[in-house]
C-alpha positions in Angstrom: 283.8 53.2 86.4 284.7 53.8 90.1 282.2 55.8 91.9 283.2 59.1 93.4 282.4 59.6 97.1 280.5 62.8 97.9 280.1 64.1 101.5 276.8 65.9 101.6 276.9 68.4 104.5 273.7 69.9 105.9 272.0 71.3 109.0 274.2 73.8 110.7 274.2 76.3 113.5 272.2 79.1 111.8 268.5 79.9 112.0 268.2 78.3 108.6 269.1 74.8 109.9 265.8 73.2 109.0 265.8 74.6 105.4 269.2 73.2 104.9 267.9 69.8 106.1 265.1 70.0 103.6 267.5 70.9 100.8 269.5 67.7 101.7 266.3 65.7 101.4 265.9 66.9 97.8 269.6 66.3 96.9 269.8 62.8 98.4 266.8 61.8 96.4 268.1 63.1 93.1 271.9 62.7 93.1 273.1 60.3 90.4 273.7 57.0 92.3 275.4 55.5 89.2 278.2 58.0 89.6 278.3 58.9 93.2 278.5 57.3 96.6 277.1 59.6 99.3 278.1 60.1 102.9 275.5 62.3 104.6 277.0 64.5 107.3 274.7 66.5 109.5 275.7 69.5 111.6 273.6 69.9 114.8 272.4 73.2 116.1 275.3 73.1 118.6 277.9 72.5 115.8 278.6 68.8 116.1 279.2 66.8 112.9 277.1 63.6 113.0 276.6 60.8 110.6 273.1 60.8 109.1 271.0 58.1 107.3 271.2 58.1 103.5 267.4 58.5 103.4 265.9 61.3 101.3 262.4 60.7 102.7 263.7 61.3 106.2 264.5 64.9 105.4 261.5 66.0 103.3 259.5 69.2 103.9 256.0 67.8 104.2 252.8 69.8 104.7 254.7 72.8 106.1 256.6 70.6 108.6 260.2 71.5 108.8 262.5 68.4 108.9 265.1 67.7 111.5 268.4 65.8 111.7 268.0 62.2 112.7 269.2 61.4 116.2 272.8 60.2 116.1 275.5 59.2 118.5 278.1 58.8 115.8 280.5 61.8 115.4 282.1 62.5 112.0 285.8 63.4 112.1 287.2 65.4 109.2 290.7 64.7 107.7 293.5 66.0 109.8 295.7 67.1 106.9 296.0 67.5 103.2 297.4 64.0 102.5 294.5 62.1 104.0 291.0 62.6 102.7 289.3 59.9 104.6 286.3 60.7 106.8 286.0 58.7 110.0 283.2 58.1 112.5 283.4 57.6 116.2 280.5 55.7 117.7 279.2 56.2 121.2 281.3 53.3 122.5 284.5 54.9 121.1 284.7 52.5 118.1 286.3 54.3 115.1 285.2 53.3 111.5 286.4 54.5 108.1 283.8 56.2 106.0 286.1 56.1 102.9 288.1 58.6 101.0 286.1 61.7 100.1 286.5 63.0 96.5 284.3 66.1 96.9 282.2 67.9 99.5 278.7 69.3 98.7 277.8 71.9 101.4 274.1 72.5 101.6 274.3 75.0 104.4 272.6 78.3 104.6 273.5 81.4 106.6 276.3 81.8 109.2 278.7 78.9 109.9 278.2 77.3 106.5 277.5 79.8 103.7 279.8 82.5 105.0 283.3 81.1 104.3 283.6 79.2 107.6 283.2 75.6 106.4 284.9 76.6 103.1 288.0 77.5 105.1 287.9 74.2 106.9 287.7 72.3 103.6 290.5 74.5 102.1 292.7 73.6 105.0 292.3 69.9 104.2 292.7 70.5 100.5 289.3 69.0 99.8 287.4 70.0 96.6 284.0 71.4 97.4 281.0 72.8 95.6 280.5 76.5 95.5 282.3 79.7 96.1 285.6 80.1 98.0 286.2 81.7 101.4 286.3 85.3 100.3 283.3 85.2 97.9 281.3 83.2 100.4 282.0 85.7 103.2 281.3 88.8 101.1 278.2 87.2 99.5 276.8 86.4 102.9 277.3 90.0 104.2 274.7 92.2 102.5 276.6 95.4 103.3 279.8 94.2 101.7 278.0 92.6 98.8 276.6 96.1 98.0 280.0 97.7 98.4 281.7 95.4 96.0 278.8 95.6 93.4 278.7 99.4 93.6 282.5 99.4 92.9 281.8 97.3 89.9 279.2 99.8 88.6 276.2 97.7 89.5 273.2 99.5 90.9 272.2 98.2 94.4 269.7 100.8 95.6 270.0 103.0 98.7 270.6 101.8 102.2 272.2 102.5 105.6 274.0 100.2 108.0 273.3 100.2 111.7 275.0 98.5 114.7 273.2 97.9 118.0 275.4 100.2 120.0 274.8 103.2 117.7 271.1 102.5 117.7 270.9 102.4 121.5 273.2 105.4 122.0 271.8 107.6 119.3 268.4 106.4 118.1 267.4 109.8 116.8 270.4 109.8 114.5 269.5 106.4 113.2 265.9 107.5 112.6 267.1 110.5 110.8 269.3 108.5 108.5 266.4 106.1 107.8 264.1 109.0 107.1 266.3 110.1 104.3 265.5 106.8 102.5 261.7 107.4 102.5 259.0 104.8 103.0 258.5 101.9 102.9 261.8 100.5 104.3 263.0 97.0 104.7 265.1 96.1 107.7 267.4 93.0 107.5 270.1 91.3 109.4 273.3 91.8 107.4 274.2 88.1 107.5 271.2 85.9 107.3 269.1 84.4 104.5 265.7 82.9 103.7 264.2 86.3 104.8 264.9 85.4 108.4 264.6 88.5 110.6 263.4 90.7 107.8 260.7 93.3 108.4 258.8 95.7 106.2 258.5 99.2 107.8 255.7 101.5 106.6 256.0 104.1 109.4 258.7 105.5 111.6 257.0 104.0 114.7 257.8 100.5 113.4 261.5 101.0 112.9 262.7 100.3 116.4 260.9 96.9 116.6 262.2 96.0 113.2 265.8 96.7 114.2 265.4 94.6 117.3 264.2 91.7 115.2 267.2 92.1 112.9 269.6 92.4 115.8 268.3 89.1 117.3 269.9 87.5 114.2 273.0 89.6 113.7 275.0 92.4 115.2 274.6 94.4 112.1 271.5 95.4 110.3 270.7 97.1 107.0 267.9 99.6 106.4 267.0 99.6 102.8 264.8 101.9 100.8 261.9 100.2 99.1 262.3 99.8 95.4 259.4 100.1 93.0 259.8 97.3 90.5 259.3 93.6 89.8 261.2 91.1 92.0 263.2 89.0 89.6 265.6 86.1 90.3 268.2 84.5 88.0 270.4 81.4 88.4 274.1 81.5 87.7 276.5 78.6 87.3 280.3 78.7 87.1 282.4 77.5 84.3 282.5 73.8 83.3 284.8 72.4 80.6 285.7 75.9 79.6 282.1 77.2 79.2 282.6 80.4 81.1 280.0 81.8 83.5 276.5 80.6 82.6 273.2 82.4 83.4 269.8 80.7 83.3 268.0 81.1 80.0 264.9 82.4 81.8 264.2 84.6 84.8 261.9 83.9 87.7 259.6 86.3 89.4 258.2 86.8 92.9 254.7 88.1 92.7 253.3 89.6 95.9 249.8 90.9 96.2 248.6 93.4 98.8 251.0 94.8 101.3 252.9 91.6 102.0 256.4 90.6 101.0 258.3 87.4 100.3 259.2 86.5 103.9 260.2 83.2 105.5 256.7 81.9 105.9 255.8 82.8 102.4 258.8 80.8 101.1 258.4 77.7 103.1 255.4 77.3 105.4 252.1 79.0 104.9 249.5 80.2 102.5 250.5 83.7 101.6 250.0 86.5 99.1 253.3 85.7 97.5 253.9 83.2 94.6 256.6 82.4 92.2 256.4 82.5 88.5 259.0 80.7 86.3 259.7 81.7 83.6 258.9 85.4 84.2 257.1 87.3 81.5 259.8 89.7 80.3 260.8 91.1 77.0 263.9 89.8 75.1 265.6 93.1 75.8 264.8 93.0 79.5 265.9 89.4 79.8 269.2 90.2 78.1 269.9 93.0 80.5 268.8 90.9 83.5 271.2 88.1 82.4 274.0 90.6 81.9 273.7 92.1 85.4 273.5 88.6 87.0 276.7 87.5 85.2 278.4 90.8 86.2 277.4 90.4 89.8 278.6 86.7 90.0 282.0 87.7 88.5 282.4 90.9 90.5 282.1 88.9 93.7 284.5 86.2 92.3 281.8 83.5 92.8 282.3 79.9 91.8 279.9 77.0 91.4 276.5 78.6 91.8 274.7 81.7 92.8 271.2 83.1 92.7 271.0 86.8 91.9 267.9 88.6 93.2 267.1 92.0 91.5 264.4 94.5 91.0 263.4 95.3 87.4 262.4 99.0 87.5 261.5 101.6 84.9 265.1 102.9 85.2 266.9 99.5 84.9 268.0 96.6 87.0 268.8 97.1 90.7 270.5 94.2 92.5 268.8 93.3 95.8 271.2 90.6 97.1 273.0 87.4 96.1 272.9 83.9 97.5 276.0 81.8 97.1 274.2 78.7 98.4 270.6 79.3 97.3 267.6 77.3 98.4 268.0 74.0 96.6 264.9 71.9 97.3 263.3 70.6 94.1 260.7 73.4 94.2 263.1 76.2 95.0 263.6 78.9 92.5 267.2 78.1 91.6 266.5 74.5 90.4 263.3 75.7 88.7 265.3 78.3 86.7 267.7 75.7 85.5 265.0 73.1 84.8 263.3 75.7 82.6 266.6 76.3 80.9 267.0 72.6 80.0 269.0 71.3 83.0 267.0 69.1 85.3 267.5 68.7 89.0 269.7 65.6 89.0 271.8 66.9 86.2 272.2 70.2 88.0 273.6 68.4 91.0 276.1 66.5 88.8 277.1 69.8 87.0 278.0 71.4 90.4 280.0 68.4 91.5 281.8 68.2 88.2 282.7 71.9 88.5 284.2 71.2 91.9 286.2 68.2 90.7 287.4 70.1 87.6 288.9 73.0 89.5 291.6 73.1 92.1 290.3 73.2 95.6 289.3 76.8 96.3 291.0 79.0 98.8 
């Protein structure tokens, strides 16, 4: 059988660049080499597409050290139209080489300029199949405000929040403080369009709000102030339809357990010893699991997602409250999304194959 050629794209311009590189390390080490040839394409922090070595070890997260792209003088050129799916490389001396015809693209990008519909639009213009959601679902799923707007319209509980822009905060800070006060304490302040808990602060008094907003505004020109929700932090994995299966939700849920006053921030996820830990599968009743899975499926479909999504919720005494969704979730072998599917009977390598097969089965998404 002729192997299919997969362009694995990682890195990117966002503050989650290094996590994307670590994700690529996991995928390069697990992808089915009997079925797929791989062309690793890195995106530098300045946005240049560069050819990378097909070396999983080069991109591993080891002992808390975030990996980096390998130095490269070889620029990757995307197809210039819908009738030519060949990737090409231009070396430092101007020599052009053909990297072969690409059958499918696997974006492993997190945050702006990768998860937000931008690269999805580029791939759609070239009529290239790609893993994951289309332009609209990617853009909406990346924007926490618009995710909440869509989910609320679908009858899904998202909790209380207010949206703040830098100008209104600087012109009328008292008004912003008043709106935040209506949410009670504690509060969580987040950039609207960032992931991996980058720029997120927990606010336990009004005096902490200004600094938290400045941290969020350093990542995005829109911030959300969210009311704290009393409940268990639960995550579920969702996959799109394959061979007519319909939307699939992981058979188990995962839980983020935080002790003390901490929360599941960037360092807790990737770098340091912390009061946070993950539990998979979560200890929930059959009835709770059924409701969690129903809400995750409803959120995936309300946002018109494809391919994959992780849905993060709070399980409260009054029901399930969706916190946010992630259309390209963390995908290292130890990340929650692969853990959820491993516990559901789909191991890491087969999960990668499933995602690629979904992309090949469906028309290129717009």
